[in-house]
Backbone and ligand atoms as CSV (ligand in chain L), in Angstrom:
chain,resi,resn,atom,element,x,y,z
A,1,UNK,N,N,-40.489,-37.098,-82.090
A,1,UNK,CA,C,-41.016,-38.450,-82.352
A,1,UNK,C,C,-39.891,-39.473,-82.276
A,2,UNK,N,N,-39.982,-40.396,-81.355
A,2,UNK,CA,C,-38.970,-41.455,-81.325
A,2,UNK,C,C,-39.607,-42.730,-81.872
A,3,UNK,N,N,-39.256,-43.014,-83.108
A,3,UNK,CA,C,-39.831,-44.186,-83.768
A,3,UNK,C,C,-38.781,-45.258,-83.967
A,4,UNK,N,N,-37.516,-44.843,-83.893
A,4,UNK,CA,C,-36.429,-45.775,-84.151
A,4,UNK,C,C,-35.515,-45.822,-82.930
A,5,UNK,N,N,-35.239,-47.018,-82.462
A,5,UNK,CA,C,-34.355,-47.192,-81.311
A,5,UNK,C,C,-32.909,-47.155,-81.784
A,6,UNK,N,N,-32.083,-46.421,-81.049
A,6,UNK,CA,C,-30.657,-46.381,-81.378
A,6,UNK,C,C,-29.893,-47.229,-80.388
A,7,UNK,N,N,-29.074,-48.122,-80.910
A,7,UNK,CA,C,-28.200,-48.931,-80.054
A,7,UNK,C,C,-26.785,-48.399,-80.179
A,8,UNK,N,N,-26.070,-48.474,-79.098
A,8,UNK,CA,C,-24.651,-48.165,-79.160
A,8,UNK,C,C,-23.967,-49.283,-79.950
A,9,UNK,N,N,-22.695,-49.116,-80.280
A,9,UNK,CA,C,-21.977,-50.169,-81.001
A,9,UNK,C,C,-21.953,-51.441,-80.168
A,10,UNK,N,N,-22.116,-51.286,-78.862
A,10,UNK,CA,C,-22.116,-52.419,-77.930
A,10,UNK,C,C,-23.506,-53.062,-77.805
A,11,UNK,N,N,-24.450,-52.614,-78.633
A,11,UNK,CA,C,-25.828,-53.127,-78.638
A,11,UNK,C,C,-26.665,-52.693,-77.439
A,12,UNK,N,N,-26.213,-51.673,-76.755
A,12,UNK,CA,C,-26.946,-51.157,-75.606
A,12,UNK,C,C,-27.862,-50.048,-76.114
A,13,UNK,N,N,-29.166,-50.070,-75.789
A,13,UNK,CA,C,-30.017,-48.975,-76.245
A,13,UNK,C,C,-29.600,-47.653,-75.603
A,14,UNK,N,N,-29.456,-46.606,-76.418
A,14,UNK,CA,C,-29.050,-45.322,-75.841
A,14,UNK,C,C,-30.018,-44.211,-76.197
A,15,UNK,N,N,-31.101,-44.521,-76.903
A,15,UNK,CA,C,-32.057,-43.464,-77.181
A,15,UNK,C,C,-32.962,-43.805,-78.339
A,16,UNK,N,N,-33.707,-42.807,-78.789
A,16,UNK,CA,C,-34.609,-43.011,-79.908
A,16,UNK,C,C,-34.670,-41.754,-80.754
A,17,UNK,N,N,-34.907,-41.912,-82.045
A,17,UNK,CA,C,-35.015,-40.771,-82.955
A,17,UNK,C,C,-36.161,-41.025,-83.929
A,18,UNK,N,N,-36.469,-40.006,-84.737
A,18,UNK,CA,C,-37.488,-40.159,-85.770
A,18,UNK,C,C,-36.911,-40.989,-86.917
A,19,UNK,N,N,-37.775,-41.499,-87.768
A,19,UNK,CA,C,-37.325,-42.274,-88.935
A,19,UNK,C,C,-36.413,-41.408,-89.801
A,20,UNK,N,N,-36.827,-40.154,-90.007
A,20,UNK,CA,C,-36.053,-39.249,-90.856
A,20,UNK,C,C,-34.624,-39.082,-90.322
A,21,UNK,N,N,-34.526,-38.880,-88.993
A,21,UNK,CA,C,-33.226,-38.729,-88.366
A,21,UNK,C,C,-32.393,-40.003,-88.547
A,22,UNK,N,N,-33.062,-41.154,-88.356
A,22,UNK,CA,C,-32.351,-42.430,-88.482
A,22,UNK,C,C,-31.828,-42.639,-89.901
A,23,UNK,N,N,-32.657,-42.261,-90.894
A,23,UNK,CA,C,-32.228,-42.391,-92.300
A,23,UNK,C,C,-30.993,-41.519,-92.529
A,24,UNK,N,N,-31.015,-40.329,-91.932
A,24,UNK,CA,C,-29.866,-39.430,-92.037
A,24,UNK,C,C,-28.602,-40.091,-91.519
A,25,UNK,N,N,-28.737,-40.864,-90.445
A,25,UNK,CA,C,-27.581,-41.556,-89.870
A,25,UNK,C,C,-27.088,-42.657,-90.811
A,26,UNK,N,N,-28.036,-43.289,-91.500
A,26,UNK,CA,C,-27.651,-44.336,-92.458
A,26,UNK,C,C,-26.925,-43.706,-93.645
A,27,UNK,N,N,-27.457,-42.570,-94.107
A,27,UNK,CA,C,-26.855,-41.874,-95.245
A,27,UNK,C,C,-25.429,-41.437,-94.901
A,28,UNK,N,N,-25.253,-40.924,-93.675
A,28,UNK,CA,C,-23.919,-40.477,-93.251
A,28,UNK,C,C,-23.023,-41.660,-92.862
A,29,UNK,N,N,-23.600,-42.841,-92.890
A,29,UNK,CA,C,-22.873,-44.073,-92.572
A,29,UNK,C,C,-22.301,-44.082,-91.160
A,30,UNK,N,N,-23.075,-43.526,-90.217
A,30,UNK,CA,C,-22.652,-43.611,-88.818
A,30,UNK,C,C,-23.415,-44.734,-88.114
A,31,UNK,N,N,-24.439,-45.276,-88.806
A,31,UNK,CA,C,-25.235,-46.343,-88.205
A,31,UNK,C,C,-25.630,-47.356,-89.269
A,32,UNK,N,N,-25.956,-48.555,-88.812
A,32,UNK,CA,C,-26.475,-49.596,-89.704
A,32,UNK,C,C,-27.823,-50.076,-89.166
A,33,UNK,N,N,-28.633,-50.634,-90.062
A,33,UNK,CA,C,-29.954,-51.124,-89.664
A,33,UNK,C,C,-29.802,-52.469,-88.960
A,34,UNK,N,N,-30.353,-52.565,-87.767
A,34,UNK,CA,C,-30.340,-53.835,-87.044
A,34,UNK,C,C,-31.675,-54.564,-87.229
A,35,UNK,N,N,-32.746,-53.757,-87.289
A,35,UNK,CA,C,-34.067,-54.341,-87.446
A,35,UNK,C,C,-34.879,-53.389,-88.304
A,36,UNK,N,N,-35.587,-53.945,-89.296
A,36,UNK,CA,C,-36.356,-53.106,-90.205
A,36,UNK,C,C,-37.818,-53.524,-90.195
A,37,UNK,N,N,-38.669,-52.594,-90.640
A,37,UNK,CA,C,-40.090,-52.916,-90.789
A,37,UNK,C,C,-40.222,-53.669,-92.113
A,38,UNK,N,N,-40.732,-54.892,-92.072
A,38,UNK,CA,C,-40.798,-55.731,-93.271
A,38,UNK,C,C,-41.598,-55.064,-94.380
A,39,UNK,N,N,-41.038,-55.065,-95.559
A,39,UNK,CA,C,-41.766,-54.614,-96.742
A,39,UNK,C,C,-41.906,-53.111,-96.908
A,40,UNK,N,N,-41.312,-52.315,-96.017
A,40,UNK,CA,C,-41.419,-50.858,-96.160
A,40,UNK,C,C,-40.060,-50.262,-96.470
A,41,UNK,N,N,-40.006,-49.516,-97.557
A,41,UNK,CA,C,-38.741,-48.899,-97.937
A,41,UNK,C,C,-38.818,-47.394,-97.711
A,42,UNK,N,N,-37.685,-46.818,-97.486
A,42,UNK,CA,C,-37.561,-45.375,-97.316
A,42,UNK,C,C,-36.455,-44.981,-98.289
A,43,UNK,N,N,-36.822,-44.677,-99.531
A,43,UNK,CA,C,-35.800,-44.514,-100.570
A,43,UNK,C,C,-35.116,-45.855,-100.747
A,44,UNK,N,N,-33.791,-45.837,-100.772
A,44,UNK,CA,C,-33.067,-47.097,-100.971
A,44,UNK,C,C,-32.942,-47.926,-99.690
A,45,UNK,N,N,-33.441,-47.395,-98.565
A,45,UNK,CA,C,-33.235,-48.063,-97.278
A,45,UNK,C,C,-34.503,-48.753,-96.788
A,46,UNK,N,N,-34.346,-49.905,-96.123
A,46,UNK,CA,C,-35.502,-50.490,-95.444
A,46,UNK,C,C,-35.878,-49.560,-94.297
A,47,UNK,N,N,-37.191,-49.409,-94.028
A,47,UNK,CA,C,-37.621,-48.517,-92.948
A,47,UNK,C,C,-37.130,-49.099,-91.623
A,48,UNK,N,N,-36.205,-48.378,-90.947
A,48,UNK,CA,C,-35.583,-48.959,-89.745
A,48,UNK,C,C,-36.487,-48.932,-88.519
A,49,UNK,N,N,-36.358,-49.958,-87.689
A,49,UNK,CA,C,-36.992,-49.978,-86.370
A,49,UNK,C,C,-35.933,-49.812,-85.295
A,50,UNK,N,N,-34.771,-50.418,-85.594
A,50,UNK,CA,C,-33.621,-50.332,-84.689
A,50,UNK,C,C,-32.376,-50.100,-85.534
A,51,UNK,N,N,-31.587,-49.091,-85.171
A,51,UNK,CA,C,-30.298,-48.892,-85.839
A,51,UNK,C,C,-29.187,-48.971,-84.798
A,52,UNK,N,N,-27.999,-49.328,-85.270
A,52,UNK,CA,C,-26.871,-49.453,-84.348
A,52,UNK,C,C,-25.729,-48.564,-84.825
A,53,UNK,N,N,-25.160,-47.822,-83.883
A,53,UNK,CA,C,-24.032,-46.964,-84.216
A,53,UNK,C,C,-22.832,-47.823,-84.605
A,54,UNK,N,N,-22.077,-47.351,-85.591
A,54,UNK,CA,C,-20.909,-48.104,-86.038
A,54,UNK,C,C,-19.762,-47.926,-85.042
A,55,UNK,N,N,-19.639,-46.700,-84.538
A,55,UNK,CA,C,-18.590,-46.446,-83.550
A,55,UNK,C,C,-19.199,-46.299,-82.172
A,56,UNK,N,N,-18.518,-46.849,-81.186
A,56,UNK,CA,C,-18.998,-46.789,-79.803
A,56,UNK,C,C,-18.991,-45.354,-79.292
A,57,UNK,N,N,-20.075,-44.956,-78.672
A,57,UNK,CA,C,-20.159,-43.624,-78.081
A,57,UNK,C,C,-20.076,-43.788,-76.566
A,58,UNK,N,N,-19.039,-43.209,-75.977
A,58,UNK,CA,C,-18.907,-43.276,-74.524
A,58,UNK,C,C,-19.806,-42.199,-73.950
A,59,UNK,N,N,-20.960,-42.608,-73.511
A,59,UNK,CA,C,-21.950,-41.646,-73.052
A,59,UNK,C,C,-22.023,-41.689,-71.533
A,60,UNK,N,N,-21.112,-40.970,-70.898
A,60,UNK,CA,C,-21.057,-40.989,-69.429
A,60,UNK,C,C,-22.351,-40.492,-68.794
A,61,UNK,N,N,-22.984,-39.512,-69.468
A,61,UNK,CA,C,-24.213,-38.949,-68.906
A,61,UNK,C,C,-25.288,-40.013,-68.754
A,62,UNK,N,N,-25.194,-41.064,-69.560
A,62,UNK,CA,C,-26.192,-42.132,-69.473
A,62,UNK,C,C,-26.199,-42.792,-68.102
A,63,UNK,N,N,-25.068,-42.723,-67.430
A,63,UNK,CA,C,-24.950,-43.434,-66.159
A,63,UNK,C,C,-25.093,-42.508,-64.958
A,64,UNK,N,N,-25.474,-41.264,-65.259
A,64,UNK,CA,C,-25.754,-40.336,-64.152
A,64,UNK,C,C,-27.241,-40.374,-63.853
A,65,UNK,N,N,-27.613,-39.996,-62.627
A,65,UNK,CA,C,-29.038,-40.001,-62.265
A,65,UNK,C,C,-29.839,-39.104,-63.204
A,66,UNK,N,N,-30.997,-39.571,-63.589
A,66,UNK,CA,C,-31.866,-38.801,-64.474
A,66,UNK,C,C,-32.614,-37.743,-63.667
A,67,UNK,N,N,-32.988,-36.658,-64.323
A,67,UNK,CA,C,-33.786,-35.626,-63.674
A,67,UNK,C,C,-35.219,-36.124,-63.482
A,68,UNK,N,N,-35.851,-35.650,-62.417
A,68,UNK,CA,C,-37.208,-36.109,-62.120
A,68,UNK,C,C,-38.239,-35.423,-62.993
A,69,UNK,N,N,-39.202,-36.146,-63.489
A,69,UNK,CA,C,-40.407,-35.581,-64.104
A,69,UNK,C,C,-41.496,-36.638,-64.003
A,70,UNK,N,N,-42.743,-36.204,-64.099
A,70,UNK,CA,C,-43.849,-37.174,-64.011
A,70,UNK,C,C,-43.722,-38.214,-65.113
A,71,UNK,N,N,-43.387,-37.728,-66.305
A,71,UNK,CA,C,-43.268,-38.630,-67.444
A,71,UNK,C,C,-42.188,-39.676,-67.180
A,72,UNK,N,N,-41.096,-39.234,-66.565
A,72,UNK,CA,C,-39.987,-40.158,-66.305
A,72,UNK,C,C,-40.332,-41.160,-65.207
A,73,UNK,N,N,-41.179,-40.748,-64.265
A,73,UNK,CA,C,-41.612,-41.686,-63.220
A,73,UNK,C,C,-42.408,-42.818,-63.868
A,74,UNK,N,N,-43.295,-42.452,-64.808
A,74,UNK,CA,C,-44.080,-43.471,-65.506
A,74,UNK,C,C,-43.165,-44.407,-66.292
A,75,UNK,N,N,-42.133,-43.831,-66.880
A,75,UNK,CA,C,-41.174,-44.637,-67.636
A,75,UNK,C,C,-40.412,-45.582,-66.709
A,76,UNK,N,N,-39.921,-45.025,-65.598
A,76,UNK,CA,C,-39.153,-45.845,-64.653
A,76,UNK,C,C,-39.979,-47.050,-64.209
A,77,UNK,N,N,-41.263,-46.802,-63.919
A,77,UNK,CA,C,-42.113,-47.877,-63.409
A,77,UNK,C,C,-42.828,-48.626,-64.530
A,78,UNK,N,N,-42.368,-48.391,-65.778
A,78,UNK,CA,C,-42.909,-49.116,-66.942
A,78,UNK,C,C,-44.428,-49.017,-67.036
A,79,UNK,N,N,-44.953,-47.850,-66.667
A,79,UNK,CA,C,-46.401,-47.608,-66.730
A,79,UNK,C,C,-47.197,-48.660,-65.949
A,80,UNK,N,N,-46.588,-49.146,-64.887
A,80,UNK,CA,C,-47.260,-50.125,-64.051
A,80,UNK,C,C,-47.569,-49.483,-62.704
A,81,UNK,N,N,-48.801,-49.681,-62.231
A,81,UNK,CA,C,-49.221,-49.100,-60.964
A,81,UNK,C,C,-48.432,-49.750,-59.827
A,82,UNK,N,N,-47.808,-48.921,-58.986
A,82,UNK,CA,C,-46.965,-49.443,-57.897
A,82,UNK,C,C,-47.799,-50.099,-56.801
A,83,UNK,N,N,-49.128,-49.930,-56.857
A,83,UNK,CA,C,-49.984,-50.516,-55.824
A,83,UNK,C,C,-50.675,-51.798,-56.295
A,84,UNK,N,N,-51.219,-51.769,-57.524
A,84,UNK,CA,C,-51.984,-52.948,-57.982
A,84,UNK,C,C,-51.388,-53.579,-59.233
A,85,UNK,N,N,-50.311,-52.999,-59.771
A,85,UNK,CA,C,-49.657,-53.483,-60.987
A,85,UNK,C,C,-50.535,-53.361,-62.228
A,86,UNK,N,N,-51.612,-52.587,-62.118
A,86,UNK,CA,C,-52.436,-52.296,-63.299
A,86,UNK,C,C,-51.744,-51.232,-64.141
A,87,UNK,N,N,-52.411,-50.778,-65.205
A,87,UNK,CA,C,-51.811,-49.779,-66.083
A,87,UNK,C,C,-51.844,-48.407,-65.407
A,88,UNK,N,N,-50.670,-47.816,-65.250
A,88,UNK,CA,C,-50.568,-46.525,-64.566
A,88,UNK,C,C,-50.610,-45.377,-65.558
A,89,UNK,N,N,-51.382,-44.348,-65.198
A,89,UNK,CA,C,-51.431,-43.157,-66.050
A,89,UNK,C,C,-51.147,-41.907,-65.226
A,90,UNK,N,N,-51.025,-42.072,-63.915
A,90,UNK,CA,C,-50.790,-40.917,-63.056
A,90,UNK,C,C,-49.565,-41.181,-62.179
A,91,UNK,N,N,-49.131,-40.132,-61.492
A,91,UNK,CA,C,-48.003,-40.258,-60.572
A,91,UNK,C,C,-48.502,-39.968,-59.168
A,92,UNK,N,N,-48.199,-40.878,-58.253
A,92,UNK,CA,C,-48.641,-40.699,-56.868
A,92,UNK,C,C,-47.455,-40.305,-55.988
A,93,UNK,N,N,-47.700,-39.344,-55.082
A,93,UNK,CA,C,-46.696,-38.986,-54.082
A,93,UNK,C,C,-46.888,-39.913,-52.885
A,94,UNK,N,N,-45.863,-40.699,-52.555
A,94,UNK,CA,C,-45.951,-41.668,-51.455
A,94,UNK,C,C,-46.335,-40.919,-50.176
A,95,UNK,N,N,-45.573,-39.884,-49.853
A,95,UNK,CA,C,-46.006,-38.944,-48.816
A,95,UNK,C,C,-46.643,-37.787,-49.577
A,96,UNK,N,N,-47.929,-37.575,-49.362
A,96,UNK,CA,C,-48.667,-36.573,-50.137
A,96,UNK,C,C,-48.026,-35.196,-50.058
A,97,UNK,N,N,-48.145,-34.454,-51.170
A,97,UNK,CA,C,-47.589,-33.104,-51.206
A,97,UNK,C,C,-48.207,-32.238,-50.113
A,98,UNK,N,N,-49.495,-32.485,-49.826
A,98,UNK,CA,C,-50.172,-31.690,-48.799
A,98,UNK,C,C,-49.599,-31.983,-47.412
A,99,UNK,N,N,-48.822,-33.083,-47.315
A,99,UNK,CA,C,-48.188,-33.409,-46.030
A,99,UNK,C,C,-46.686,-33.183,-46.083
A,100,UNK,N,N,-46.272,-32.433,-47.086
A,100,UNK,CA,C,-44.854,-32.072,-47.173
A,100,UNK,C,C,-44.028,-33.009,-48.031
A,101,UNK,N,N,-44.679,-33.982,-48.682
A,101,UNK,CA,C,-43.955,-34.895,-49.560
A,101,UNK,C,C,-43.448,-34.170,-50.794
A,102,UNK,N,N,-42.237,-34.503,-51.228
A,102,UNK,CA,C,-41.635,-33.772,-52.338
A,102,UNK,C,C,-41.774,-34.540,-53.649
A,103,UNK,N,N,-41.597,-33.810,-54.743
A,103,UNK,CA,C,-41.603,-34.423,-56.073
A,103,UNK,C,C,-40.202,-34.908,-56.392
A,104,UNK,N,N,-39.863,-36.040,-55.829
A,104,UNK,CA,C,-38.532,-36.610,-56.043
A,104,UNK,C,C,-38.703,-38.080,-56.403
A,105,UNK,N,N,-37.630,-38.666,-56.906
A,105,UNK,CA,C,-37.694,-40.077,-57.320
A,105,UNK,C,C,-38.130,-40.994,-56.185
A,106,UNK,N,N,-37.633,-40.721,-54.981
A,106,UNK,CA,C,-37.885,-41.641,-53.882
A,106,UNK,C,C,-39.255,-41.449,-53.238
A,107,UNK,N,N,-39.943,-40.364,-53.640
A,107,UNK,CA,C,-41.256,-40.133,-53.048
A,107,UNK,C,C,-42.383,-40.232,-54.069
A,108,UNK,N,N,-42.083,-40.716,-55.261
A,108,UNK,CA,C,-43.140,-40.800,-56.273
A,108,UNK,C,C,-43.117,-42.160,-56.958
A,109,UNK,N,N,-44.306,-42.614,-57.312
A,109,UNK,CA,C,-44.447,-43.882,-58.038
A,109,UNK,C,C,-45.550,-43.727,-59.095
A,110,UNK,N,N,-45.473,-44.569,-60.108
A,110,UNK,CA,C,-46.539,-44.619,-61.102
A,110,UNK,C,C,-47.771,-45.229,-60.432
A,111,UNK,N,N,-48.944,-44.736,-60.812
A,111,UNK,CA,C,-50.172,-45.227,-60.184
A,111,UNK,C,C,-51.317,-45.165,-61.187
A,112,UNK,N,N,-52.272,-46.091,-61.049
A,112,UNK,CA,C,-53.476,-45.993,-61.874
A,112,UNK,C,C,-54.393,-44.988,-61.182
A,113,UNK,N,N,-55.367,-44.451,-61.907
A,113,UNK,CA,C,-56.260,-43.451,-61.302
A,113,UNK,C,C,-57.028,-43.997,-60.107
A,114,UNK,N,N,-57.603,-45.217,-60.201
A,114,UNK,CA,C,-58.361,-45.712,-59.030
A,114,UNK,C,C,-57.514,-45.758,-57.760
A,115,UNK,N,N,-56.291,-46.299,-57.833
A,115,UNK,CA,C,-55.439,-46.356,-56.640
A,115,UNK,C,C,-55.085,-44.957,-56.155
A,116,UNK,N,N,-54.768,-44.085,-57.114
A,116,UNK,CA,C,-54.382,-42.721,-56.768
A,116,UNK,C,C,-55.536,-42.007,-56.062
A,117,UNK,N,N,-56.753,-42.181,-56.579
A,117,UNK,CA,C,-57.921,-41.552,-55.958
A,117,UNK,C,C,-58.189,-42.128,-54.576
A,118,UNK,N,N,-58.048,-43.457,-54.501
A,118,UNK,CA,C,-58.316,-44.127,-53.225
A,118,UNK,C,C,-57.331,-43.657,-52.160
A,119,UNK,N,N,-56.093,-43.459,-52.580
A,119,UNK,CA,C,-55.066,-43.059,-51.630
A,119,UNK,C,C,-55.231,-41.604,-51.214
A,120,UNK,N,N,-55.518,-40.749,-52.193
A,120,UNK,CA,C,-55.661,-39.336,-51.882
A,120,UNK,C,C,-54.440,-38.814,-51.165
A,121,UNK,N,N,-54.620,-38.115,-50.052
A,121,UNK,CA,C,-53.447,-37.587,-49.335
A,121,UNK,C,C,-53.138,-38.425,-48.092
A,122,UNK,N,N,-53.683,-39.663,-48.064
A,122,UNK,CA,C,-53.438,-40.517,-46.899
A,122,UNK,C,C,-52.198,-41.380,-47.115
A,123,UNK,N,N,-51.806,-42.085,-46.084
A,123,UNK,CA,C,-50.715,-43.045,-46.224
A,123,UNK,C,C,-51.302,-44.309,-46.834
A,124,UNK,N,N,-50.529,-44.979,-47.691
A,124,UNK,CA,C,-51.034,-46.146,-48.420
A,124,UNK,C,C,-51.651,-47.183,-47.478
A,125,UNK,N,N,-50.954,-47.485,-46.381
A,125,UNK,CA,C,-51.457,-48.555,-45.503
A,125,UNK,C,C,-52.782,-48.187,-44.844
A,126,UNK,N,N,-53.054,-46.890,-44.678
A,126,UNK,CA,C,-54.321,-46.475,-44.062
A,126,UNK,C,C,-55.515,-46.776,-44.953
A,127,UNK,N,N,-55.265,-46.930,-46.257
A,127,UNK,CA,C,-56.380,-47.236,-47.162
A,127,UNK,C,C,-56.219,-48.627,-47.772
A,128,UNK,N,N,-55.370,-49.442,-47.140
A,128,UNK,CA,C,-55.228,-50.830,-47.575
A,128,UNK,C,C,-54.425,-51.026,-48.841
A,129,UNK,N,N,-53.596,-50.040,-49.188
A,129,UNK,CA,C,-52.733,-50.201,-50.356
A,129,UNK,C,C,-51.310,-50.475,-49.882
A,130,UNK,N,N,-50.573,-51.225,-50.705
A,130,UNK,CA,C,-49.204,-51.531,-50.345
A,130,UNK,C,C,-48.316,-51.348,-51.576
A,131,UNK,N,N,-47.180,-50.691,-51.387
A,131,UNK,CA,C,-46.237,-50.531,-52.498
A,131,UNK,C,C,-45.689,-51.895,-52.888
A,132,UNK,N,N,-45.697,-52.181,-54.185
A,132,UNK,CA,C,-45.195,-53.467,-54.665
A,132,UNK,C,C,-43.672,-53.440,-54.833
A,133,UNK,N,N,-43.121,-52.225,-54.849
A,133,UNK,CA,C,-41.658,-52.078,-54.904
A,133,UNK,C,C,-41.297,-50.735,-54.327
A,134,UNK,N,N,-40.048,-50.604,-53.922
A,134,UNK,CA,C,-39.562,-49.347,-53.370
A,134,UNK,C,C,-39.181,-48.419,-54.514
A,135,UNK,N,N,-39.589,-47.151,-54.446
A,135,UNK,CA,C,-39.143,-46.212,-55.483
A,135,UNK,C,C,-37.622,-46.094,-55.480
A,136,UNK,N,N,-37.032,-45.876,-56.651
A,136,UNK,CA,C,-35.577,-45.797,-56.762
A,136,UNK,C,C,-35.193,-44.691,-57.734
A,137,UNK,N,N,-33.926,-44.295,-57.666
A,137,UNK,CA,C,-33.423,-43.227,-58.531
A,137,UNK,C,C,-32.824,-43.851,-59.796
A,138,UNK,N,N,-33.456,-43.631,-60.951
A,138,UNK,CA,C,-32.934,-44.238,-62.178
A,138,UNK,C,C,-31.818,-43.413,-62.810
A,139,UNK,N,N,-30.999,-44.061,-63.600
A,139,UNK,CA,C,-30.023,-43.365,-64.429
A,139,UNK,C,C,-30.682,-43.137,-65.790
A,140,UNK,N,N,-30.100,-42.255,-66.597
A,140,UNK,CA,C,-30.665,-42.004,-67.930
A,140,UNK,C,C,-30.820,-43.314,-68.693
A,141,UNK,N,N,-29.830,-44.185,-68.553
A,141,UNK,CA,C,-29.836,-45.431,-69.323
A,141,UNK,C,C,-31.024,-46.320,-68.932
A,142,UNK,N,N,-31.516,-46.140,-67.708
A,142,UNK,CA,C,-32.669,-46.936,-67.276
A,142,UNK,C,C,-33.976,-46.471,-67.936
A,143,UNK,N,N,-33.937,-45.265,-68.491
A,143,UNK,CA,C,-35.184,-44.688,-69.010
A,143,UNK,C,C,-35.287,-44.722,-70.534
A,144,UNK,N,N,-34.253,-45.211,-71.208
A,144,UNK,CA,C,-34.353,-45.293,-72.671
A,144,UNK,C,C,-34.914,-46.652,-73.070
A,145,UNK,N,N,-35.507,-46.645,-74.228
A,145,UNK,CA,C,-36.239,-47.825,-74.750
A,145,UNK,C,C,-35.652,-49.171,-74.350
L,1,ZN,ZN,ZN,-53.496,-49.332,-59.142
C-alpha cells in the first residue's frame, strides 16, 4: 500500500510507502512530515501524506530505464488513452502481438477499452485512430508519484 509519498531531501518524489512505514521513518528520525492529513493523528504524529528524507539519497537506479509491465505503461501514460485521451484501463500493442508486435515500451500505449476494441489487431490508421503521442521509454523516476 503506497499511501504516503516520499520525497528525497531535494524534494524530488522517489517513491511511496504505507502510513505505518512512514511513521517508522519519523520515529527513526530519517524523515520529516511535509504534508499531513488535517485533523488526523497517528500517535504523537500527524497522519502524513508526504514525508521528506532528511539526508539526500543518491538513487542512481531512479535514472535507469524502468522494466516494462502493463501496470507501468498505464502509469507512464497517466492512465490516459493514447488515442482519445479518455480514461485508459487497458494496454494496446501499437503493432498487434498477432502481427509480431512485442511487449516493449515503444510498442505499447495506455488505451481505453473502446479504442482498444476498435483497433483490435489492425493498424491504428486503418480504423481511424491516431496516436496522440509517441510511446517512450521511462526511467524509474518517471513512474513514481
Ligand atoms: Zn480511447
